[in-house]
ZADO-1210 file (C-alpha; in nm, 4 decimals, padded with zeros to 6 digits):
<atoms>
<atom x="-15.8581" y="-07.8132" z="05.0863" code="MET" pos="1"/>
<atom x="-15.7908" y="-07.4750" z="04.9277" code="SER" pos="2"/>
<atom x="-15.7697" y="-07.1734" z="05.1566" code="ILE" pos="3"/>
<atom x="-15.9138" y="-06.9631" z="04.8741" code="LEU" pos="4"/>
<atom x="-16.1051" y="-07.0874" z="04.5725" code="SER" pos="5"/>
<atom x="-16.2288" y="-06.8321" z="04.3193" code="VAL" pos="6"/>
<atom x="-16.4672" y="-06.9588" z="04.0513" code="ARG" pos="7"/>
<atom x="-16.5975" y="-06.7695" z="03.7461" code="ASP" pos="8"/>
<atom x="-16.5642" y="-06.4332" z="03.9198" code="LEU" pos="9"/>
<atom x="-16.7167" y="-06.1473" z="03.7237" code="GLU" pos="10"/>
<atom x="-16.7213" y="-05.7874" z="03.8463" code="VAL" pos="11"/>
<atom x="-16.9098" y="-05.5076" z="03.6705" code="THR" pos="12"/>
<atom x="-16.8979" y="-05.1515" z="03.8002" code="TYR" pos="13"/>
<atom x="-17.2057" y="-04.9324" z="03.7698" code="THR" pos="14"/>
<atom x="-17.1169" y="-04.5931" z="03.6227" code="THR" pos="15"/>
<atom x="-17.3025" y="-04.2963" z="03.4772" code="GLN" pos="16"/>
<atom x="-17.1839" y="-04.4060" z="03.1337" code="ALA" pos="17"/>
<atom x="-17.3228" y="-04.7556" z="03.1861" code="GLY" pos="18"/>
<atom x="-17.1944" y="-05.0962" z="03.3041" code="PRO" pos="19"/>
<atom x="-16.8149" y="-05.1357" z="03.3166" code="LEU" pos="20"/>
<atom x="-16.7011" y="-05.5024" z="03.3187" code="PRO" pos="21"/>
<atom x="-16.3657" y="-05.5050" z="03.5017" code="ALA" pos="22"/>
<atom x="-16.3248" y="-05.8782" z="03.5766" code="VAL" pos="23"/>
<atom x="-16.4532" y="-06.1354" z="03.3264" code="ARG" pos="24"/>
<atom x="-16.4628" y="-06.4929" z="03.4501" code="GLY" pos="25"/>
<atom x="-16.1532" y="-06.5329" z="03.6713" code="VAL" pos="26"/>
<atom x="-16.0862" y="-06.8643" z="03.8485" code="SER" pos="27"/>
<atom x="-15.7927" y="-06.9758" z="04.0671" code="PHE" pos="28"/>
<atom x="-15.7081" y="-07.1623" z="04.3881" code="ASP" pos="29"/>
<atom x="-15.4579" y="-07.0999" z="04.6674" code="ILE" pos="30"/>
<atom x="-15.3562" y="-07.3922" z="04.8867" code="GLU" pos="31"/>
<atom x="-15.2271" y="-07.3814" z="05.2445" code="THR" pos="32"/>
<atom x="-14.8780" y="-07.2301" z="05.2532" code="GLY" pos="33"/>
<atom x="-14.8836" y="-07.1415" z="04.8824" code="GLU" pos="34"/>
<atom x="-14.8047" y="-06.8038" z="04.7247" code="VAL" pos="35"/>
<atom x="-14.9888" y="-06.7105" z="04.4059" code="LEU" pos="36"/>
<atom x="-14.8741" y="-06.4089" z="04.2095" code="GLY" pos="37"/>
<atom x="-15.1278" y="-06.2108" z="04.0069" code="LEU" pos="38"/>
<atom x="-14.9664" y="-05.9905" z="03.7430" code="ALA" pos="39"/>
<atom x="-15.0664" y="-05.7633" z="03.4582" code="GLY" pos="40"/>
<atom x="-15.0669" y="-05.4030" z="03.3405" code="GLU" pos="41"/>
<atom x="-15.2549" y="-05.1309" z="03.5261" code="SER" pos="42"/>
<atom x="-15.6273" y="-05.1611" z="03.4608" code="GLY" pos="43"/>
<atom x="-15.6288" y="-05.5352" z="03.3962" code="CYS" pos="44"/>
<atom x="-15.8472" y="-05.6047" z="03.7033" code="GLY" pos="45"/>
<atom x="-15.5968" y="-05.7191" z="03.9667" code="LYS" pos="46"/>
<atom x="-15.7055" y="-05.4869" z="04.2480" code="SER" pos="47"/>
<atom x="-16.0709" y="-05.5405" z="04.1596" code="THR" pos="48"/>
<atom x="-16.0184" y="-05.9126" z="04.2263" code="VAL" pos="49"/>
<atom x="-15.8717" y="-05.8253" z="04.5680" code="VAL" pos="50"/>
<atom x="-16.1614" y="-05.5974" z="04.6563" code="ASN" pos="51"/>
<atom x="-16.4107" y="-05.8621" z="04.5464" code="ALA" pos="52"/>
<atom x="-16.2466" y="-06.1252" z="04.7681" code="ILE" pos="53"/>
<atom x="-16.2808" y="-05.9005" z="05.0750" code="LEU" pos="54"/>
<atom x="-16.6089" y="-05.7391" z="04.9624" code="ARG" pos="55"/>
<atom x="-16.4644" y="-05.3887" z="04.9532" code="LEU" pos="56"/>
<atom x="-16.6211" y="-05.2869" z="04.6224" code="LEU" pos="57"/>
<atom x="-16.8418" y="-04.9758" z="04.5894" code="PRO" pos="58"/>
<atom x="-17.2150" y="-05.0069" z="04.6435" code="ALA" pos="59"/>
<atom x="-17.3977" y="-05.0981" z="04.3253" code="GLY" pos="60"/>
<atom x="-17.1148" y="-05.3109" z="04.1843" code="THR" pos="61"/>
<atom x="-17.2450" y="-05.6351" z="04.0341" code="VAL" pos="62"/>
<atom x="-17.0431" y="-05.9406" z="04.1418" code="VAL" pos="63"/>
<atom x="-17.1165" y="-06.2968" z="04.0310" code="THR" pos="64"/>
<atom x="-16.9379" y="-06.6296" z="04.0722" code="GLY" pos="65"/>
<atom x="-16.7967" y="-06.7855" z="04.3896" code="GLU" pos="66"/>
<atom x="-16.5247" y="-06.6753" z="04.6326" code="VAL" pos="67"/>
<atom x="-16.4796" y="-06.9631" z="04.8766" code="LEU" pos="68"/>
<atom x="-16.2686" y="-06.8801" z="05.1822" code="LEU" pos="69"/>
<atom x="-16.2131" y="-07.1997" z="05.3803" code="ASN" pos="70"/>
<atom x="-16.5117" y="-07.3415" z="05.1949" code="GLY" pos="71"/>
<atom x="-16.7453" y="-07.0533" z="05.2831" code="GLU" pos="72"/>
<atom x="-16.8706" y="-06.8239" z="05.0059" code="ASP" pos="73"/>
<atom x="-16.7668" y="-06.4672" z="05.0830" code="VAL" pos="74"/>
<atom x="-17.0166" y="-06.3268" z="04.8341" code="LEU" pos="75"/>
<atom x="-17.3164" y="-06.4669" z="05.0243" code="THR" pos="76"/>
<atom x="-17.1975" y="-06.3893" z="05.3786" code="MET" pos="77"/>
<atom x="-17.4064" y="-06.1608" z="05.5959" code="LYS" pos="78"/>
<atom x="-17.2441" y="-05.8305" z="05.6924" code="ALA" pos="79"/>
<atom x="-17.1659" y="-05.9408" z="06.0503" code="GLY" pos="80"/>
<atom x="-16.9997" y="-06.2609" z="05.9346" code="ARG" pos="81"/>
<atom x="-16.8006" y="-06.0681" z="05.6747" code="MET" pos="82"/>
<atom x="-16.6672" y="-05.8304" z="05.9420" code="ARG" pos="83"/>
<atom x="-16.5606" y="-06.1297" z="06.1497" code="ALA" pos="84"/>
<atom x="-16.3804" y="-06.2904" z="05.8554" code="VAL" pos="85"/>
<atom x="-16.1799" y="-05.9800" z="05.7598" code="ARG" pos="86"/>
<atom x="-15.8414" y="-05.9789" z="05.9374" code="TRP" pos="87"/>
<atom x="-15.9044" y="-06.3150" z="06.1126" code="THR" pos="88"/>
<atom x="-15.9339" y="-06.5395" z="05.8039" code="ALA" pos="89"/>
<atom x="-15.7989" y="-06.3054" z="05.5351" code="ALA" pos="90"/>
<atom x="-15.6234" y="-05.9697" z="05.5585" code="SER" pos="91"/>
<atom x="-15.4667" y="-05.7268" z="05.3149" code="VAL" pos="92"/>
<atom x="-15.1488" y="-05.5216" z="05.2856" code="VAL" pos="93"/>
<atom x="-15.2607" y="-05.2200" z="05.0837" code="PHE" pos="94"/>
<atom x="-15.0534" y="-05.0494" z="04.8168" code="GLN" pos="95"/>
<atom x="-15.0255" y="-04.7073" z="04.9816" code="GLY" pos="96"/>
<atom x="-14.9230" y="-04.7403" z="05.3453" code="ALA" pos="97"/>
<atom x="-14.8925" y="-04.3624" z="05.3694" code="MET" pos="98"/>
<atom x="-15.2668" y="-04.3315" z="05.3062" code="HIS" pos="99"/>
<atom x="-15.3817" y="-04.6488" z="05.4849" code="ALA" pos="100"/>
<atom x="-15.2694" y="-04.5399" z="05.8338" code="LEU" pos="101"/>
<atom x="-15.4615" y="-04.2883" z="06.0445" code="ASN" pos="102"/>
<atom x="-15.2298" y="-03.9830" z="06.0765" code="PRO" pos="103"/>
<atom x="-15.3707" y="-03.8751" z="06.4162" code="VAL" pos="104"/>
<atom x="-15.3574" y="-04.2143" z="06.5883" code="GLN" pos="105"/>
<atom x="-15.0505" y="-04.3836" z="06.7337" code="ARG" pos="106"/>
<atom x="-14.9207" y="-04.6920" z="06.5548" code="ILE" pos="107"/>
<atom x="-14.9788" y="-04.9178" z="06.8551" code="GLY" pos="108"/>
<atom x="-15.3415" y="-04.8116" z="06.8915" code="ASP" pos="109"/>
<atom x="-15.4105" y="-04.8777" z="06.5229" code="GLN" pos="110"/>
<atom x="-15.2679" y="-05.2286" z="06.5391" code="LEU" pos="111"/>
<atom x="-15.4360" y="-05.3088" z="06.8689" code="ALA" pos="112"/>
<atom x="-15.7758" y="-05.1946" z="06.7446" code="GLU" pos="113"/>
<atom x="-15.8265" y="-05.4951" z="06.5167" code="ALA" pos="114"/>
<atom x="-15.7217" y="-05.7379" z="06.7912" code="ILE" pos="115"/>
<atom x="-15.9610" y="-05.5867" z="07.0454" code="VAL" pos="116"/>
<atom x="-16.2531" y="-05.5505" z="06.8033" code="LEU" pos="117"/>
<atom x="-16.2270" y="-05.9167" z="06.7111" code="HIS" pos="118"/>
<atom x="-16.2198" y="-06.0005" z="07.0846" code="ARG" pos="119"/>
<atom x="-15.8918" y="-06.1874" z="07.0647" code="LEU" pos="120"/>
<atom x="-15.7645" y="-06.0164" z="07.3813" code="SER" pos="121"/>
<atom x="-15.8081" y="-05.7148" z="07.6072" code="GLY" pos="122"/>
<atom x="-15.6399" y="-05.3798" z="07.5452" code="GLU" pos="123"/>
<atom x="-15.3306" y="-05.4450" z="07.7605" code="LYS" pos="124"/>
<atom x="-15.2702" y="-05.7891" z="07.6107" code="GLU" pos="125"/>
<atom x="-15.3273" y="-05.6456" z="07.2626" code="ALA" pos="126"/>
<atom x="-15.0499" y="-05.3877" z="07.3110" code="LEU" pos="127"/>
<atom x="-14.8129" y="-05.6646" z="07.4184" code="VAL" pos="128"/>
<atom x="-14.8971" y="-05.8521" z="07.0965" code="ARG" pos="129"/>
<atom x="-14.8464" y="-05.5312" z="06.8981" code="VAL" pos="130"/>
<atom x="-14.4945" y="-05.5008" z="07.0389" code="GLY" pos="131"/>
<atom x="-14.4233" y="-05.8603" z="06.9369" code="ASP" pos="132"/>
<atom x="-14.5600" y="-05.7972" z="06.5876" code="LEU" pos="133"/>
<atom x="-14.3435" y="-05.4888" z="06.5416" code="LEU" pos="134"/>
<atom x="-14.0366" y="-05.6882" z="06.6467" code="GLU" pos="135"/>
<atom x="-14.1331" y="-05.9602" z="06.3979" code="LYS" pos="136"/>
<atom x="-14.1391" y="-05.7101" z="06.1098" code="VAL" pos="137"/>
<atom x="-13.8074" y="-05.5546" z="06.2108" code="GLY" pos="138"/>
<atom x="-13.9195" y="-05.2514" z="06.4136" code="LEU" pos="139"/>
<atom x="-13.8450" y="-05.1897" z="06.7839" code="PRO" pos="140"/>
<atom x="-14.1489" y="-05.2416" z="07.0073" code="ALA" pos="141"/>
<atom x="-14.1088" y="-04.8857" z="07.1395" code="ARG" pos="142"/>
<atom x="-14.2201" y="-04.7531" z="06.7993" code="ARG" pos="143"/>
<atom x="-14.5804" y="-04.8419" z="06.8877" code="LEU" pos="144"/>
<atom x="-14.6009" y="-04.4984" z="07.0540" code="LYS" pos="145"/>
<atom x="-14.5086" y="-04.3198" z="06.7297" code="ASP" pos="146"/>
<atom x="-14.7441" y="-04.1486" z="06.4887" code="TYR" pos="147"/>
<atom x="-14.7277" y="-04.2412" z="06.1169" code="PRO" pos="148"/>
<atom x="-14.5483" y="-03.9184" z="06.0208" code="HIS" pos="149"/>
<atom x="-14.2567" y="-04.0244" z="06.2431" code="GLU" pos="150"/>
<atom x="-14.1920" y="-04.3319" z="06.0263" code="LEU" pos="151"/>
<atom x="-14.0282" y="-04.3637" z="05.6858" code="SER" pos="152"/>
<atom x="-14.2141" y="-04.5120" z="05.3877" code="GLY" pos="153"/>
<atom x="-14.0513" y="-04.8520" z="05.4393" code="GLY" pos="154"/>
<atom x="-14.1323" y="-04.8477" z="05.8113" code="GLN" pos="155"/>
<atom x="-14.4962" y="-04.7642" z="05.7367" code="LYS" pos="156"/>
<atom x="-14.5113" y="-05.0616" z="05.5009" code="GLN" pos="157"/>
<atom x="-14.3724" y="-05.2829" z="05.7780" code="ARG" pos="158"/>
<atom x="-14.6480" y="-05.1551" z="06.0073" code="VAL" pos="159"/>
<atom x="-14.9043" y="-05.2497" z="05.7420" code="MET" pos="160"/>
<atom x="-14.7588" y="-05.6014" z="05.7272" code="ILE" pos="161"/>
<atom x="-14.7757" y="-05.6248" z="06.1071" code="ALA" pos="162"/>
<atom x="-15.1377" y="-05.5053" z="06.0925" code="MET" pos="163"/>
<atom x="-15.2204" y="-05.7752" z="05.8369" code="ALA" pos="164"/>
<atom x="-15.0830" y="-06.0392" z="06.0758" code="MET" pos="165"/>
<atom x="-15.2490" y="-05.8955" z="06.3883" code="ALA" pos="166"/>
<atom x="-15.5371" y="-06.1457" z="06.3990" code="CYS" pos="167"/>
<atom x="-15.3345" y="-06.4450" z="06.2716" code="SER" pos="168"/>
<atom x="-15.5127" y="-06.4931" z="05.9369" code="PRO" pos="169"/>
<atom x="-15.4514" y="-06.7937" z="05.7136" code="GLN" pos="170"/>
<atom x="-15.4436" y="-06.5804" z="05.3978" code="LEU" pos="171"/>
<atom x="-15.2659" y="-06.2492" z="05.3400" code="ILE" pos="172"/>
<atom x="-15.3298" y="-06.0465" z="05.0257" code="ILE" pos="173"/>
<atom x="-15.0448" y="-05.8126" z="04.9307" code="ALA" pos="174"/>
<atom x="-15.1715" y="-05.5566" z="04.6773" code="ASP" pos="175"/>
<atom x="-14.8611" y="-05.4018" z="04.5173" code="GLU" pos="176"/>
<atom x="-14.6950" y="-05.3551" z="04.8602" code="PRO" pos="177"/>
<atom x="-14.3616" y="-05.2293" z="04.7221" code="THR" pos="178"/>
<atom x="-14.4747" y="-04.9920" z="04.4440" code="THR" pos="179"/>
<atom x="-14.4049" y="-04.6673" z="04.6330" code="ALA" pos="180"/>
<atom x="-14.0705" y="-04.7806" z="04.7782" code="LEU" pos="181"/>
<atom x="-13.7167" y="-04.7353" z="04.6486" code="ASP" pos="182"/>
<atom x="-13.5233" y="-05.0380" z="04.5248" code="VAL" pos="183"/>
<atom x="-13.3304" y="-05.1059" z="04.8463" code="MET" pos="184"/>
<atom x="-13.6349" y="-05.0812" z="05.0727" code="VAL" pos="185"/>
<atom x="-13.8369" y="-05.2835" z="04.8217" code="GLN" pos="186"/>
<atom x="-13.5862" y="-05.5683" z="04.8521" code="ALA" pos="187"/>
<atom x="-13.6056" y="-05.5554" z="05.2333" code="GLN" pos="188"/>
<atom x="-13.9877" y="-05.5650" z="05.2343" code="VAL" pos="189"/>
<atom x="-13.9940" y="-05.8535" z="04.9849" code="LEU" pos="190"/>
<atom x="-13.7501" y="-06.0512" z="05.1981" code="LYS" pos="191"/>
<atom x="-13.9592" y="-05.9775" z="05.5070" code="LEU" pos="192"/>
<atom x="-14.2784" y="-06.1010" z="05.3398" code="LEU" pos="193"/>
<atom x="-14.1014" y="-06.4092" z="05.2087" code="ASN" pos="194"/>
<atom x="-13.9508" y="-06.4924" z="05.5498" code="ASP" pos="195"/>
<atom x="-14.2815" y="-06.4440" z="05.7329" code="LEU" pos="196"/>
<atom x="-14.4684" y="-06.6537" z="05.4779" code="GLN" pos="197"/>
<atom x="-14.2278" y="-06.9457" z="05.5259" code="HIS" pos="198"/>
<atom x="-14.2047" y="-06.9060" z="05.9034" code="GLU" pos="199"/>
<atom x="-14.5808" y="-06.8937" z="05.9611" code="LEU" pos="200"/>
<atom x="-14.6906" y="-07.1167" z="05.6727" code="GLY" pos="201"/>
<atom x="-14.9203" y="-06.8456" z="05.5353" code="LEU" pos="202"/>
<atom x="-15.1113" y="-06.8640" z="05.2105" code="ALA" pos="203"/>
<atom x="-15.0563" y="-06.5446" z="05.0127" code="MET" pos="204"/>
<atom x="-15.1965" y="-06.3680" z="04.7083" code="LEU" pos="205"/>
<atom x="-14.9277" y="-06.1305" z="04.5836" code="PHE" pos="206"/>
<atom x="-15.0333" y="-05.8690" z="04.3302" code="ILE" pos="207"/>
<atom x="-14.8058" y="-05.6510" z="04.1187" code="THR" pos="208"/>
<atom x="-14.7310" y="-05.5561" z="03.7587" code="HIS" pos="209"/>
<atom x="-14.3635" y="-05.6497" z="03.8107" code="ASP" pos="210"/>
<atom x="-14.2981" y="-06.0103" z="03.7021" code="LEU" pos="211"/>
<atom x="-13.9382" y="-05.9972" z="03.8258" code="SER" pos="212"/>
<atom x="-14.0710" y="-05.9366" z="04.1793" code="VAL" pos="213"/>
<atom x="-14.3262" y="-06.2160" z="04.1614" code="LEU" pos="214"/>
<atom x="-14.0827" y="-06.4805" z="04.0424" code="VAL" pos="215"/>
<atom x="-13.8761" y="-06.4247" z="04.3589" code="GLU" pos="216"/>
<atom x="-14.1582" y="-06.4818" z="04.6075" code="VAL" pos="217"/>
<atom x="-14.4329" y="-06.6837" z="04.4351" code="CYS" pos="218"/>
<atom x="-14.4887" y="-07.0542" z="04.3760" code="ASP" pos="219"/>
<atom x="-14.7306" y="-06.9945" z="04.0872" code="ARG" pos="220"/>
<atom x="-14.8176" y="-06.7035" z="03.8596" code="LEU" pos="221"/>
<atom x="-15.1461" y="-06.5993" z="03.7011" code="ALA" pos="222"/>
<atom x="-15.1213" y="-06.3348" z="03.4286" code="ILE" pos="223"/>
<atom x="-15.4231" y="-06.1085" z="03.3709" code="MET" pos="224"/>
<atom x="-15.5164" y="-05.9113" z="03.0632" code="TYR" pos="225"/>
<atom x="-15.8414" y="-05.7185" z="03.0076" code="ALA" pos="226"/>
<atom x="-16.0108" y="-05.8750" z="03.3094" code="GLY" pos="227"/>
<atom x="-15.9219" y="-06.2385" z="03.2337" code="LYS" pos="228"/>
<atom x="-15.6401" y="-06.4770" z="03.3236" code="ILE" pos="229"/>
<atom x="-15.4431" y="-06.5494" z="03.0052" code="VAL" pos="230"/>
<atom x="-15.1656" y="-06.7686" z="03.1478" code="GLU" pos="231"/>
<atom x="-15.1004" y="-06.9594" z="03.4689" code="GLU" pos="232"/>
<atom x="-14.8435" y="-07.2041" z="03.5988" code="GLY" pos="233"/>
<atom x="-14.5301" y="-07.2439" z="03.8136" code="PRO" pos="234"/>
<atom x="-14.3561" y="-06.9081" z="03.8496" code="SER" pos="235"/>
<atom x="-14.0101" y="-06.9827" z="03.7073" code="VAL" pos="236"/>
<atom x="-14.1262" y="-07.1572" z="03.3844" code="PRO" pos="237"/>
<atom x="-14.3924" y="-06.8900" z="03.3235" code="VAL" pos="238"/>
<atom x="-14.1340" y="-06.6125" z="03.3644" code="PHE" pos="239"/>
<atom x="-13.8468" y="-06.7782" z="03.1764" code="GLU" pos="240"/>
<atom x="-14.0451" y="-06.9590" z="02.9049" code="GLN" pos="241"/>
<atom x="-14.3804" y="-06.7796" z="02.8715" code="PRO" pos="242"/>
<atom x="-14.6401" y="-06.9461" z="02.6499" code="ALA" pos="243"/>
<atom x="-14.8667" y="-06.6460" z="02.5884" code="HIS" pos="244"/>
<atom x="-14.7382" y="-06.3546" z="02.3747" code="PRO" pos="245"/>
<atom x="-14.8583" y="-06.1074" z="02.6396" code="TYR" pos="246"/>
<atom x="-14.6598" y="-06.2793" z="02.9152" code="THR" pos="247"/>
<atom x="-14.3608" y="-06.2896" z="02.6805" code="ARG" pos="248"/>
<atom x="-14.3854" y="-05.9140" z="02.6266" code="ALA" pos="249"/>
<atom x="-14.4116" y="-05.8472" z="03.0023" code="LEU" pos="250"/>
<atom x="-14.1118" y="-06.0675" z="03.0794" code="ALA" pos="251"/>
<atom x="-13.8968" y="-05.9106" z="02.8067" code="SER" pos="252"/>
<atom x="-13.9685" y="-05.5622" z="02.9419" code="ALA" pos="253"/>
<atom x="-13.7344" y="-05.6289" z="03.2364" code="PHE" pos="254"/>
<atom x="-13.3707" y="-05.5810" z="03.1306" code="PRO" pos="255"/>
<atom x="-13.0780" y="-05.7860" z="03.2515" code="THR" pos="256"/>
<atom x="-12.8507" y="-05.5474" z="03.4424" code="ILE" pos="257"/>
<atom x="-12.5139" y="-05.5144" z="03.2690" code="GLY" pos="258"/>
<atom x="-12.6272" y="-05.6817" z="02.9449" code="ASP" pos="259"/>
<atom x="-12.5523" y="-05.4370" z="02.6634" code="GLN" pos="260"/>
<atom x="-12.8076" y="-05.6041" z="02.4325" code="ARG" pos="261"/>
<atom x="-13.0914" y="-05.4607" z="02.6399" code="PHE" pos="262"/>
<atom x="-12.9336" y="-05.1155" z="02.6305" code="ARG" pos="263"/>
<atom x="-12.8990" y="-05.1133" z="02.2531" code="ARG" pos="264"/>
<atom x="-13.2327" y="-05.2801" z="02.1802" code="SER" pos="265"/>
<atom x="-13.4804" y="-05.2091" z="02.4578" code="PRO" pos="266"/>
<atom x="-13.7895" y="-05.4255" z="02.4320" code="SER" pos="267"/>
<atom x="-14.1380" y="-05.3877" z="02.5665" code="GLY" pos="268"/>
<atom x="-14.5014" y="-05.3819" z="02.4703" code="LEU" pos="269"/>
<atom x="-14.6398" y="-05.1095" z="02.2496" code="GLY" pos="270"/>
<atom x="-14.9845" y="-04.9614" z="02.2750" code="GLY" pos="271"/>
<atom x="-15.2291" y="-04.9599" z="02.5658" code="ASP" pos="272"/>
<atom x="-15.4590" y="-05.2238" z="02.7130" code="PRO" pos="273"/>
<atom x="-15.8259" y="-05.1890" z="02.6130" code="PRO" pos="274"/>
<atom x="-16.0759" y="-05.0020" z="02.8266" code="GLN" pos="275"/>
<atom x="-16.3148" y="-05.2337" z="03.0128" code="PRO" pos="276"/>
<atom x="-16.6113" y="-05.1139" z="02.8057" code="ASP" pos="277"/>
<atom x="-16.4396" y="-05.1672" z="02.4698" code="SER" pos="278"/>
<atom x="-16.2610" y="-05.5026" z="02.4912" code="VAL" pos="279"/>
<atom x="-16.1940" y="-05.6388" z="02.1391" code="PRO" pos="280"/>
<atom x="-16.3764" y="-05.9483" z="02.0182" code="SER" pos="281"/>
<atom x="-16.1999" y="-06.2826" z="02.0019" code="GLY" pos="282"/>
<atom x="-15.8643" y="-06.2779" z="02.1779" code="CYS" pos="283"/>
<atom x="-15.8598" y="-05.9416" z="02.3556" code="SER" pos="284"/>
<atom x="-15.4826" y="-05.9157" z="02.3074" code="PHE" pos="285"/>
<atom x="-15.4892" y="-05.9545" z="01.9285" code="HIS" pos="286"/>
<atom x="-15.4623" y="-05.5791" z="01.8391" code="PRO" pos="287"/>
<atom x="-15.1248" y="-05.5628" z="02.0175" code="ARG" pos="288"/>
<atom x="-15.0029" y="-05.9155" z="01.9439" code="CYS" pos="289"/>
<atom x="-14.7149" y="-05.9556" z="01.6944" code="PRO" pos="290"/>
<atom x="-14.8206" y="-06.3176" z="01.6334" code="LEU" pos="291"/>
<atom x="-15.1924" y="-06.2573" z="01.5679" code="ALA" pos="292"/>
<atom x="-15.3439" y="-06.4401" z="01.2696" code="PHE" pos="293"/>
<atom x="-15.6830" y="-06.4603" z="01.0969" code="ASP" pos="294"/>
<atom x="-15.8706" y="-06.6513" z="01.3696" code="ALA" pos="295"/>
<atom x="-15.7605" y="-06.4286" z="01.6601" code="CYS" pos="296"/>
<atom x="-16.0151" y="-06.1440" z="01.6149" code="PRO" pos="297"/>
<atom x="-16.3109" y="-06.3838" z="01.5976" code="THR" pos="298"/>
<atom x="-16.2254" y="-06.6787" z="01.8243" code="THR" pos="299"/>
<atom x="-16.2280" y="-06.6453" z="02.2048" code="LEU" pos="300"/>
<atom x="-15.9494" y="-06.8731" z="02.3344" code="PRO" pos="301"/>
<atom x="-15.9871" y="-07.0960" z="02.6393" code="ASP" pos="302"/>
<atom x="-15.7041" y="-07.1727" z="02.8792" code="LEU" pos="303"/>
<atom x="-15.5300" y="-07.4536" z="02.6893" code="TYR" pos="304"/>
<atom x="-15.2731" y="-07.6999" z="02.8217" code="ASP" pos="305"/>
<atom x="-14.9299" y="-07.5378" z="02.7758" code="ALA" pos="306"/>
<atom x="-14.7066" y="-07.7922" z="02.9498" code="GLY" pos="307"/>
<atom x="-14.6721" y="-07.9408" z="03.2955" code="GLU" pos="308"/>
<atom x="-14.9182" y="-07.7666" z="03.5310" code="LEU" pos="309"/>
<atom x="-14.9429" y="-07.4782" z="03.2844" code="ARG" pos="310"/>
<atom x="-15.2259" y="-07.3242" z="03.0799" code="ARG" pos="311"/>
<atom x="-15.2427" y="-07.0324" z="02.8391" code="ALA" pos="312"/>
<atom x="-15.5326" y="-06.8645" z="02.6569" code="ALA" pos="313"/>
<atom x="-15.3731" y="-06.8478" z="02.3132" code="CYS" pos="314"/>
<atom x="-15.4837" y="-07.0113" z="01.9870" code="LEU" pos="315"/>
<atom x="-15.1202" y="-07.0783" z="01.8986" code="LEU" pos="316"/>
<atom x="-15.0868" y="-07.2843" z="02.2170" code="VAL" pos="317"/>
<atom x="-15.3989" y="-07.4803" z="02.1202" code="ALA" pos="318"/>
<atom x="-15.2541" y="-07.5377" z="01.7721" code="GLU" pos="319"/>
<atom x="-14.9250" y="-07.6635" z="01.9155" code="GLU" pos="320"/>
<atom x="-15.1116" y="-07.9003" z="02.1462" code="ALA" pos="321"/>
<atom x="-15.2991" y="-08.0491" z="01.8476" code="ARG" pos="322"/>
<atom x="-14.9859" y="-08.0869" z="01.6331" code="THR" pos="323"/>
<atom x="-14.8350" y="-08.4374" z="01.6745" code="PRO" pos="324"/>
<atom x="-14.4674" y="-08.4538" z="01.7636" code="VAL" pos="325"/>
<atom x="-14.2554" y="-08.6153" z="01.4920" code="ALA" pos="326"/>
<atom x="-14.0986" y="-08.9490" z="01.5991" code="PRO" pos="327"/>
</atoms>
């Protein structure tokens, strides 16, 4: 059974200017011990999906669909049940560790708080577990007496990972956990997450705009554009042989170090993604797509079969699937 099963998720923010549809019919599953990477440009709806899963959206936001966590619909849970599920069944490593930690509370007290509140142990036992958690993420147990300002950015991120594991959840959501870190520290944090995921058999939803990061740590990738998933499949084939033009543009934006071709002819994706309240008709990517043709502005593509365990929302993929292979 899937740890997490998201079906037809739609999220619309309520604003003074009117409804703002940020997520438009997203579906995916995460199995036990599996890592799914969710990628796309800023504003595509990735973090909104995370906040919908844990019910952290602002009051007044309209959410429809299903978010099944161990078979139980998060969207219909009562408030008390939802509080019990957070951190024990699913937890999150937020993007900005510098802002997620309380600056006037010691690290150990912040980690122990979740353990005590969920009645997993008393205060003394919780501090012992906190020391073990800090050791597991590569920090000395004595650092539990430190305040956040006494830690570097990478150390704060390690504390956030320890906090996410405090109540032994089955699913950890990592929402761009390495964005604010330098390259060396980013590599260390990625290795730490990867090692912990394998050691503990965790299911993980890993969110970032960086495909080169996701391909290192994820089993499968789901690519989002304008609030919808436009391609999904095993991580290496999706990264190396993308079926959707948008995925192709994202993958080509990452240069090969030392390859002079990338230096002389840098590639990327021109233009900006559409605003949630002005998504183009048909294929939402067609205004930026170099392969767009007559049907693209008027036909909304489904996720079509794009190879083994792969799907892509592109009319060209559908056309290729219908074209018989010559003997």
